[in-house]
N, CA, C and O atoms as CSV, one atom per row, in Angstrom:
chain,resi,resn,atom,element,x,y,z
A,1,MET,N,N,16.120,43.691,-19.462
A,1,MET,CA,C,16.209,42.724,-19.985
A,1,MET,C,C,17.406,42.158,-19.445
A,1,MET,O,O,18.317,42.905,-19.090
A,2,ASN,N,N,17.541,40.331,-19.301
A,2,ASN,CA,C,18.166,39.327,-18.742
A,2,ASN,C,C,19.543,39.703,-20.150
A,2,ASN,O,O,19.387,39.672,-21.371
A,3,ASN,N,N,20.817,40.032,-19.341
A,3,ASN,CA,C,22.013,39.918,-20.056
A,3,ASN,C,C,22.457,38.870,-21.058
A,3,ASN,O,O,23.082,38.980,-22.113
A,4,ASN,N,N,21.833,37.567,-20.272
A,4,ASN,CA,C,22.595,36.456,-21.217
A,4,ASN,C,C,21.730,36.308,-22.948
A,4,ASN,O,O,22.151,35.751,-23.962
A,5,LEU,N,N,20.297,37.123,-22.691
A,5,LEU,CA,C,19.326,37.224,-24.125
A,5,LEU,C,C,19.734,37.961,-24.773
A,5,LEU,O,O,19.327,38.073,-25.929
A,6,ILE,N,N,20.704,38.747,-24.258
A,6,ILE,CA,C,20.858,39.759,-25.118
A,6,ILE,C,C,22.403,39.460,-25.741
A,6,ILE,O,O,22.746,40.086,-26.743
A,7,GLN,N,N,23.211,38.603,-25.195
A,7,GLN,CA,C,24.483,38.012,-25.251
A,7,GLN,C,C,24.421,36.950,-26.681
A,7,GLN,O,O,25.256,36.576,-27.505
A,8,SER,N,N,22.818,36.692,-26.438
A,8,SER,CA,C,22.698,35.282,-27.487
A,8,SER,C,C,22.403,36.416,-28.573
A,8,SER,O,O,23.194,36.736,-29.460
A,9,GLN,N,N,21.145,36.972,-28.363
A,9,GLN,CA,C,21.455,37.763,-29.478
A,9,GLN,C,C,22.292,38.500,-30.432
A,9,GLN,O,O,22.074,38.744,-31.619
A,10,MET,N,N,23.633,38.914,-29.437
A,10,MET,CA,C,24.533,39.493,-30.411
A,10,MET,C,C,25.583,38.381,-30.759
A,10,MET,O,O,26.497,38.660,-31.535
A,11,ARG,N,N,25.487,37.200,-30.241
A,11,ARG,CA,C,26.548,36.386,-30.936
A,11,ARG,C,C,25.661,35.590,-32.029
A,11,ARG,O,O,26.231,34.938,-32.904
A,12,LEU,N,N,24.135,35.664,-31.950
A,12,LEU,CA,C,23.511,34.995,-33.006
A,12,LEU,C,C,23.604,36.040,-34.646
A,12,LEU,O,O,23.691,35.556,-35.774
A,13,ILE,N,N,23.551,37.525,-34.300
A,13,ILE,CA,C,23.977,38.403,-34.993
A,13,ILE,C,C,25.398,38.253,-36.230
A,13,ILE,O,O,25.513,38.229,-37.455
A,14,MET,N,N,26.436,38.168,-34.840
A,14,MET,CA,C,27.832,38.238,-35.673
A,14,MET,C,C,27.810,36.704,-36.448
A,14,MET,O,O,28.396,36.405,-37.489
A,15,CYS,N,N,27.491,36.385,-36.134
A,15,CYS,CA,C,27.345,34.787,-37.120
A,15,CYS,C,C,27.267,35.530,-38.492
A,15,CYS,O,O,28.308,35.538,-39.149
A,16,PHE,N,N,26.044,36.225,-39.068
A,16,PHE,CA,C,26.016,37.032,-40.001
A,16,PHE,C,C,26.723,37.719,-40.184
A,16,PHE,O,O,27.044,37.806,-41.369
A,17,LEU,N,N,27.195,38.336,-39.530
A,17,LEU,CA,C,28.050,39.533,-39.638
A,17,LEU,C,C,29.908,39.170,-40.149
A,17,LEU,O,O,30.699,39.780,-40.868
A,18,ARG,N,N,29.989,38.038,-39.439
A,18,ARG,CA,C,31.313,37.462,-39.397
A,18,ARG,C,C,32.196,38.082,-40.961
A,18,ARG,O,O,33.198,38.777,-41.130
A,19,PRO,N,N,31.029,37.280,-42.070
A,19,PRO,CA,C,32.029,37.463,-43.481
A,19,PRO,C,C,32.174,39.183,-43.616
A,19,PRO,O,O,32.357,39.573,-44.769
A,20,TYR,N,N,32.140,39.726,-43.066
A,20,TYR,CA,C,32.018,41.170,-43.349
A,20,TYR,C,C,33.048,42.155,-42.472
A,20,TYR,O,O,33.268,43.363,-42.381
A,21,GLU,N,N,33.522,40.974,-41.909
A,21,GLU,CA,C,35.045,41.408,-40.964
A,21,GLU,C,C,36.200,41.534,-42.035
A,21,GLU,O,O,36.543,40.674,-42.846
A,22,GLU,N,N,36.846,43.103,-41.812
A,22,GLU,CA,C,38.072,43.064,-42.092
A,22,GLU,C,C,38.902,42.548,-41.775
A,22,GLU,O,O,38.503,41.762,-40.916
A,23,THR,N,N,40.170,42.425,-41.941
A,23,THR,CA,C,41.778,41.779,-41.278
A,23,THR,C,C,42.488,42.755,-42.280
A,23,THR,O,O,41.959,43.587,-43.017
A,24,ASP,N,N,43.812,42.450,-42.126
A,24,ASP,CA,C,44.924,42.440,-42.681
A,24,ASP,C,C,45.260,42.481,-44.457
A,24,ASP,O,O,45.735,43.270,-45.273
A,25,VAL,N,N,44.640,41.004,-44.425
A,25,VAL,CA,C,44.311,40.930,-45.843
A,25,VAL,C,C,43.426,40.405,-46.199
A,25,VAL,O,O,43.399,39.430,-46.951
A,26,LYS,N,N,42.281,41.132,-45.573
A,26,LYS,CA,C,41.106,40.766,-46.212
A,26,LYS,C,C,39.899,41.982,-46.298
A,26,LYS,O,O,38.943,41.955,-45.523
A,27,ARG,N,N,40.035,42.885,-47.173
A,27,ARG,CA,C,39.031,43.808,-47.520
A,27,ARG,C,C,37.608,43.941,-47.610
A,27,ARG,O,O,37.185,43.124,-48.428
A,28,ILE,N,N,36.664,44.657,-47.089
A,28,ILE,CA,C,35.367,44.093,-47.963
A,28,ILE,C,C,35.114,45.377,-48.406
A,28,ILE,O,O,35.374,46.453,-47.868
A,29,ALA,N,N,34.432,45.061,-49.729
A,29,ALA,CA,C,33.835,45.657,-50.951
A,29,ALA,C,C,32.612,46.450,-50.390
A,29,ALA,O,O,31.732,45.749,-49.890
A,30,GLU,N,N,32.390,47.978,-50.395
A,30,GLU,CA,C,31.439,48.943,-50.548
A,30,GLU,C,C,30.450,48.363,-50.892
A,30,GLU,O,O,29.444,48.244,-50.193
A,31,GLU,N,N,30.655,47.752,-52.451
A,31,GLU,CA,C,28.779,47.203,-52.422
A,31,GLU,C,C,28.349,46.024,-51.488
A,31,GLU,O,O,27.217,45.791,-51.064
A,32,ASP,N,N,29.632,45.259,-51.239
A,32,ASP,CA,C,29.286,44.243,-50.008
A,32,ASP,C,C,28.408,44.862,-48.858
A,32,ASP,O,O,27.414,44.302,-48.396
A,33,LEU,N,N,28.992,46.333,-48.368
A,33,LEU,CA,C,28.432,46.667,-46.973
A,33,LEU,C,C,27.068,47.194,-47.857
A,33,LEU,O,O,25.920,47.062,-47.434
A,34,GLN,N,N,27.249,47.515,-48.531
A,34,GLN,CA,C,25.802,48.454,-49.036
A,34,GLN,C,C,24.401,47.592,-48.823
A,34,GLN,O,O,23.298,47.878,-48.357
A,35,ALA,N,N,25.106,46.160,-49.507
A,35,ALA,CA,C,24.000,44.872,-49.483
A,35,ALA,C,C,23.787,44.869,-47.847
A,35,ALA,O,O,22.880,45.466,-47.267
A,36,LEU,N,N,24.553,44.274,-47.383
A,36,LEU,CA,C,24.682,44.285,-45.756
A,36,LEU,C,C,23.635,45.394,-45.093
A,36,LEU,O,O,22.709,45.124,-44.328
A,37,GLU,N,N,23.971,46.557,-45.522
A,37,GLU,CA,C,22.872,47.817,-45.113
A,37,GLU,C,C,21.684,47.456,-45.317
A,37,GLU,O,O,20.688,47.661,-44.624
A,38,CYS,N,N,21.834,46.705,-46.646
A,38,CYS,CA,C,19.870,46.358,-47.005
A,38,CYS,C,C,19.433,45.492,-46.170
A,38,CYS,O,O,18.239,45.768,-46.057
A,39,VAL,N,N,19.744,44.320,-45.295
A,39,VAL,CA,C,19.211,43.489,-44.804
A,39,VAL,C,C,19.379,43.541,-43.271
A,39,VAL,O,O,18.945,42.680,-42.507
A,40,ILE,N,N,20.129,44.763,-42.871
A,40,ILE,CA,C,20.634,44.282,-41.469
A,40,ILE,C,C,19.357,44.339,-40.551
A,40,ILE,O,O,19.415,43.856,-39.420
A,41,GLU,N,N,18.337,44.856,-40.968
A,41,GLU,CA,C,17.050,45.065,-39.719
A,41,GLU,C,C,16.587,43.466,-40.366
A,41,GLU,O,O,16.262,42.783,-39.395
A,42,SER,N,N,16.539,43.178,-40.828
A,42,SER,CA,C,15.600,42.022,-41.400
A,42,SER,C,C,16.459,40.786,-40.557
A,42,SER,O,O,15.938,39.693,-40.335
A,43,LEU,N,N,17.770,41.115,-40.152
A,43,LEU,CA,C,18.911,39.821,-39.655
A,43,LEU,C,C,18.774,40.222,-38.122
A,43,LEU,O,O,18.721,39.302,-37.307
A,44,PHE,N,N,18.711,41.577,-37.665
A,44,PHE,CA,C,18.290,41.781,-36.198
A,44,PHE,C,C,16.628,41.260,-36.126
A,44,PHE,O,O,16.373,40.523,-35.174
A,45,VAL,N,N,15.680,41.537,-36.908
A,45,VAL,CA,C,14.402,40.427,-36.695
A,45,VAL,C,C,14.364,38.988,-36.276
A,45,VAL,O,O,13.756,38.468,-35.340
A,46,PHE,N,N,15.423,38.285,-37.493
A,46,PHE,CA,C,15.724,36.724,-37.291
A,46,PHE,C,C,16.368,36.557,-35.665
A,46,PHE,O,O,15.839,35.843,-34.813
A,47,THR,N,N,17.462,37.272,-35.473
A,47,THR,CA,C,17.955,37.002,-34.060
A,47,THR,C,C,17.086,37.215,-33.247
A,47,THR,O,O,16.584,36.230,-32.705
A,48,LEU,N,N,16.666,38.404,-32.927
A,48,LEU,CA,C,15.116,38.381,-32.019
A,48,LEU,C,C,14.546,37.513,-31.871
A,48,LEU,O,O,14.393,36.914,-30.807
A,49,ILE,N,N,14.172,37.293,-32.748
A,49,ILE,CA,C,13.281,36.042,-32.652
A,49,ILE,C,C,13.748,34.974,-32.136
A,49,ILE,O,O,13.114,34.628,-31.139
A,50,TRP,N,N,14.595,34.319,-32.409
A,50,TRP,CA,C,15.840,32.859,-32.101
A,50,TRP,C,C,16.654,33.255,-30.989
A,50,TRP,O,O,17.649,32.581,-30.722
A,51,SER,N,N,16.381,34.179,-30.364
A,51,SER,CA,C,17.218,34.409,-29.185
A,51,SER,C,C,15.940,34.821,-28.205
A,51,SER,O,O,15.446,33.856,-27.621
A,52,ILE,N,N,15.512,35.731,-28.018
A,52,ILE,CA,C,14.862,36.278,-26.979
A,52,ILE,C,C,13.078,35.622,-27.572
A,52,ILE,O,O,12.385,35.291,-26.610
A,53,GLY,N,N,12.382,35.441,-28.969
A,53,GLY,CA,C,10.858,35.145,-28.754
A,53,GLY,C,C,11.136,33.672,-28.592
A,53,GLY,O,O,10.071,33.057,-28.637
A,54,CYS,N,N,12.108,32.932,-28.432
A,54,CYS,CA,C,12.238,31.568,-28.411
A,54,CYS,C,C,12.182,31.184,-26.942
A,54,CYS,O,O,12.100,29.964,-26.801
A,55,THR,N,N,12.197,31.707,-26.083
A,55,THR,CA,C,12.290,31.131,-24.655
A,55,THR,C,C,11.055,31.140,-23.723
A,55,THR,O,O,10.877,30.853,-22.539
A,56,GLY,N,N,10.148,31.659,-24.899
A,56,GLY,CA,C,8.327,31.241,-24.122
A,56,GLY,C,C,7.959,30.245,-24.125
A,56,GLY,O,O,8.656,29.335,-24.574
A,57,ASP,N,N,6.575,30.002,-23.566
A,57,ASP,CA,C,6.526,28.318,-23.834
A,57,ASP,C,C,5.893,28.728,-24.839
A,57,ASP,O,O,6.418,29.483,-25.658
A,58,TYR,N,N,4.139,28.115,-24.984
A,58,TYR,CA,C,3.440,28.352,-25.999
A,58,TYR,C,C,2.888,29.658,-26.417
A,58,TYR,O,O,3.060,30.303,-27.452
A,59,ASP,N,N,2.082,29.922,-25.208
A,59,ASP,CA,C,1.275,30.850,-25.133
A,59,ASP,C,C,1.858,31.958,-25.000
A,59,ASP,O,O,1.201,32.986,-25.168
A,60,GLY,N,N,3.559,32.039,-24.586
A,60,GLY,CA,C,4.055,33.258,-24.798
A,60,GLY,C,C,4.378,33.548,-26.226
A,60,GLY,O,O,4.263,34.655,-26.751
A,61,ARG,N,N,4.765,32.525,-26.772
A,61,ARG,CA,C,5.054,32.571,-28.155
A,61,ARG,C,C,4.149,33.082,-28.941
A,61,ARG,O,O,4.198,33.937,-29.825
A,62,VAL,N,N,3.193,32.349,-28.434
A,62,VAL,CA,C,1.874,32.826,-29.754
A,62,VAL,C,C,1.549,34.606,-29.692
A,62,VAL,O,O,1.239,35.211,-30.719
A,63,LYS,N,N,1.664,35.242,-28.459
A,63,LYS,CA,C,1.419,36.729,-27.928
A,63,LYS,C,C,2.956,37.205,-28.952
A,63,LYS,O,O,2.891,37.794,-30.032
A,64,PHE,N,N,4.134,36.805,-28.324
A,64,PHE,CA,C,5.451,37.036,-29.248
A,64,PHE,C,C,5.227,37.383,-30.743
A,64,PHE,O,O,6.008,38.271,-31.083
A,65,ASP,N,N,4.635,37.084,-31.470
A,65,ASP,CA,C,4.059,36.303,-32.781
A,65,ASP,C,C,3.436,37.492,-33.080
A,65,ASP,O,O,3.994,38.173,-33.940
A,66,SER,N,N,2.332,37.957,-32.547
A,66,SER,CA,C,1.571,39.053,-32.747
A,66,SER,C,C,2.163,40.324,-32.270
A,66,SER,O,O,2.012,41.424,-32.803
A,67,TYR,N,N,2.959,40.011,-31.045
A,67,TYR,CA,C,3.599,41.501,-31.021
A,67,TYR,C,C,4.634,42.391,-32.251
A,67,TYR,O,O,4.763,43.534,-32.690
A,68,LEU,N,N,5.171,41.149,-32.418
A,68,LEU,CA,C,6.333,41.176,-33.218
A,68,LEU,C,C,6.310,41.993,-34.289
A,68,LEU,O,O,6.844,43.072,-34.547
A,69,LYS,N,N,5.244,40.920,-35.131
A,69,LYS,CA,C,4.633,41.609,-36.078
A,69,LYS,C,C,3.829,42.903,-36.418
A,69,LYS,O,O,3.898,43.574,-37.448
A,70,ASP,N,N,3.209,43.060,-35.538
A,70,ASP,CA,C,3.019,44.532,-35.304
A,70,ASP,C,C,4.081,45.689,-35.153
A,70,ASP,O,O,4.138,46.799,-35.682
A,71,LYS,N,N,4.664,45.232,-34.510
A,71,LYS,CA,C,5.531,46.425,-33.996
A,71,LYS,C,C,6.527,46.526,-35.356
A,71,LYS,O,O,7.103,47.575,-35.644
A,72,ILE,N,N,6.679,44.991,-36.345
A,72,ILE,CA,C,7.474,45.329,-37.134
A,72,ILE,C,C,6.676,46.038,-38.445
A,72,ILE,O,O,7.317,46.456,-39.409
A,73,LYS,N,N,5.650,46.098,-38.393
A,73,LYS,CA,C,4.610,47.245,-39.515
A,73,LYS,C,C,5.058,48.682,-39.065
A,73,LYS,O,O,5.507,49.602,-39.750
A,74,GLU,N,N,4.791,48.606,-37.629
A,74,GLU,CA,C,5.188,50.171,-37.362
A,74,GLU,C,C,6.188,51.031,-37.446
A,74,GLU,O,O,6.278,52.238,-37.671
A,75,ILE,N,N,7.180,49.858,-37.140
A,75,ILE,CA,C,8.587,50.539,-37.041
A,75,ILE,C,C,9.215,50.463,-37.741
A,75,ILE,O,O,10.029,51.340,-38.029
A,76,SER,N,N,9.100,49.447,-38.271
A,76,SER,CA,C,10.472,48.556,-39.859
A,76,SER,C,C,9.935,48.469,-41.431
A,76,SER,O,O,10.655,47.790,-42.163
A,77,PRO,N,N,8.847,49.028,-41.999
A,77,PRO,CA,C,7.999,48.843,-43.003
A,77,PRO,C,C,9.244,48.106,-43.942
A,77,PRO,O,O,8.863,46.956,-44.156
A,78,SER,N,N,10.242,48.277,-44.417
A,78,SER,CA,C,11.113,47.801,-45.164
A,78,SER,C,C,11.638,46.460,-44.862
A,78,SER,O,O,12.477,45.905,-45.571
A,79,VAL,N,N,10.894,45.715,-43.304
A,79,VAL,CA,C,11.588,44.325,-42.795
A,79,VAL,C,C,10.131,44.131,-43.834
A,79,VAL,O,O,9.102,44.804,-43.767
A,80,ASN,N,N,10.465,42.877,-44.878
A,80,ASN,CA,C,9.239,42.434,-45.603
A,80,ASN,C,C,8.568,41.090,-44.803
A,80,ASN,O,O,8.680,40.127,-45.562
A,81,PHE,N,N,8.127,40.825,-43.951
A,81,PHE,CA,C,7.935,39.664,-43.149
A,81,PHE,C,C,6.490,38.906,-43.837
A,81,PHE,O,O,5.518,39.574,-44.190
A,82,PRO,N,N,6.553,37.606,-43.933
A,82,PRO,CA,C,5.027,37.046,-44.450
A,82,PRO,C,C,4.240,36.674,-43.321
A,82,PRO,O,O,4.441,35.995,-42.314
A,83,SER,N,N,2.939,37.553,-43.960
A,83,SER,CA,C,1.996,37.756,-42.498
A,83,SER,C,C,1.760,36.633,-42.653
A,83,SER,O,O,2.008,36.213,-41.523
A,84,GLU,N,N,1.270,35.269,-43.565
A,84,GLU,CA,C,0.995,34.018,-43.141
A,84,GLU,C,C,2.375,33.322,-42.261
A,84,GLU,O,O,3.599,33.441,-42.323
A,85,GLY,N,N,1.273,32.445,-41.321
A,85,GLY,CA,C,2.270,31.649,-40.539
A,85,GLY,C,C,2.489,32.427,-39.329
A,85,GLY,O,O,1.888,33.482,-39.127
A,86,THR,N,N,3.502,31.833,-38.363
A,86,THR,CA,C,4.132,32.736,-37.584
A,86,THR,C,C,5.829,33.075,-37.602
A,86,THR,O,O,6.630,32.771,-38.486
A,87,ILE,N,N,6.045,33.690,-36.526
A,87,ILE,CA,C,7.326,34.350,-36.981
A,87,ILE,C,C,8.011,32.730,-37.067
A,87,ILE,O,O,8.573,32.480,-38.133
A,88,TYR,N,N,7.999,31.749,-36.132
A,88,TYR,CA,C,9.172,30.760,-35.906
A,88,TYR,C,C,8.723,29.895,-36.883
A,88,TYR,O,O,8.894,28.730,-36.525
A,89,GLU,N,N,8.137,30.012,-38.149
A,89,GLU,CA,C,8.144,29.593,-39.411
A,89,GLU,C,C,9.072,29.738,-40.754
A,89,GLU,O,O,9.145,28.965,-41.709
A,90,TYR,N,N,9.832,31.105,-40.501
A,90,TYR,CA,C,10.628,31.388,-40.949
A,90,TYR,C,C,12.136,31.723,-40.738
A,90,TYR,O,O,12.627,32.100,-39.674
A,91,GLU,N,N,12.698,31.556,-41.744
A,91,GLU,CA,C,14.086,32.099,-41.663
A,91,GLU,C,C,14.658,32.964,-42.669
A,91,GLU,O,O,14.252,32.977,-43.831
A,92,PHE,N,N,15.706,33.770,-42.182
A,92,PHE,CA,C,15.938,34.839,-42.897
A,92,PHE,C,C,17.283,34.519,-44.407
A,92,PHE,O,O,18.350,35.076,-44.149
A,93,ASN,N,N,17.283,33.946,-45.435
A,93,ASN,CA,C,18.066,34.357,-46.714
A,93,ASN,C,C,18.507,35.376,-46.575
A,93,ASN,O,O,17.894,36.429,-46.399
A,94,ILE,N,N,19.579,35.216,-46.632
A,94,ILE,CA,C,20.899,36.774,-46.725
A,94,ILE,C,C,20.574,36.875,-48.190
A,94,ILE,O,O,20.041,37.868,-48.686
A,95,GLN,N,N,21.039,35.432,-49.085
A,95,GLN,CA,C,21.023,35.845,-50.223
A,95,GLN,C,C,19.841,36.249,-51.321
A,95,GLN,O,O,20.018,36.856,-52.378
A,96,THR,N,N,18.780,35.824,-50.868
A,96,THR,CA,C,17.146,36.177,-51.710
A,96,THR,C,C,16.778,37.452,-51.151
A,96,THR,O,O,15.972,38.152,-51.764
A,97,LYS,N,N,17.363,37.909,-49.858
A,97,LYS,CA,C,16.966,38.781,-49.159
A,97,LYS,C,C,15.490,38.829,-48.821
A,97,LYS,O,O,14.674,39.709,-49.096
A,98,SER,N,N,15.355,37.896,-48.281
A,98,SER,CA,C,14.033,37.434,-48.005
A,98,SER,C,C,13.415,36.592,-46.741
A,98,SER,O,O,14.117,35.613,-46.486
A,99,PHE,N,N,12.550,36.699,-46.094
A,99,PHE,CA,C,12.098,35.712,-45.046
A,99,PHE,C,C,11.591,33.967,-45.874
A,99,PHE,O,O,10.579,34.048,-46.570
A,100,ILE,N,N,11.994,33.101,-45.821
A,100,ILE,CA,C,11.906,31.955,-46.339
A,100,ILE,C,C,11.343,31.108,-44.984
A,100,ILE,O,O,11.739,31.163,-43.819
A,101,LYS,N,N,10.073,30.161,-45.703
A,101,LYS,CA,C,9.545,28.818,-44.786
A,101,LYS,C,C,10.588,27.775,-44.438
A,101,LYS,O,O,11.115,27.162,-45.367
A,102,TRP,N,N,10.941,27.512,-43.169
A,102,TRP,CA,C,12.066,26.510,-43.036
A,102,TRP,C,C,11.607,25.620,-44.096
A,102,TRP,O,O,12.446,25.292,-44.935
A,103,SER,N,N,10.154,25.076,-44.226
A,103,SER,CA,C,9.837,23.609,-44.996
A,103,SER,C,C,10.159,23.637,-46.338
A,103,SER,O,O,10.274,22.718,-47.149
A,104,ASP,N,N,10.356,25.479,-46.509
A,104,ASP,CA,C,10.360,25.283,-48.238
A,104,ASP,C,C,11.711,24.915,-48.320
A,104,ASP,O,O,11.998,24.590,-49.473
A,105,ARG,N,N,12.829,24.829,-47.385
A,105,ARG,CA,C,14.284,24.906,-47.140
A,105,ARG,C,C,14.424,23.437,-47.501
A,105,ARG,O,O,15.327,23.222,-48.309
A,106,ASN,N,N,13.944,22.695,-47.212
A,106,ASN,CA,C,13.705,21.245,-47.232
A,106,ASN,C,C,12.796,20.019,-47.961
A,106,ASN,O,O,12.251,19.033,-47.464
A,107,THR,N,N,12.871,20.518,-49.385
A,107,THR,CA,C,11.332,20.068,-50.005
A,107,THR,C,C,11.863,18.295,-50.445
A,107,THR,O,O,11.171,17.282,-50.538
A,108,GLY,N,N,13.477,18.510,-50.660
A,108,GLY,CA,C,13.784,16.928,-50.910
A,108,GLY,C,C,13.497,15.774,-50.489
A,108,GLY,O,O,13.579,14.719,-51.117
A,109,PHE,N,N,12.915,16.054,-48.678
A,109,PHE,CA,C,12.458,14.726,-48.452
A,109,PHE,C,C,11.667,13.915,-47.883
A,109,PHE,O,O,11.757,12.707,-48.103
């Protein structure tokens, strides 16, 4: 796999993990780490979609959508990805611990 794609995915996942980085003045509570543990696979799936999965053309995205949904069911049943629509229609909301449609987020427009 291309190193740039891997680095892109790592940068995306680090955006989600940055709040859990301890410093000399900031400690992370055990319950916060446990909450992160519950969503880490979903965060990985989201970053996979928007780093590697977004690089294809329309036909490639259709194939990747089907492939990834099948793999999620097979490998990680704890990731509750919606079956309707494509993987590209969803974002992961860390507060609700669920995938939500991008369009549901912006209903006020």
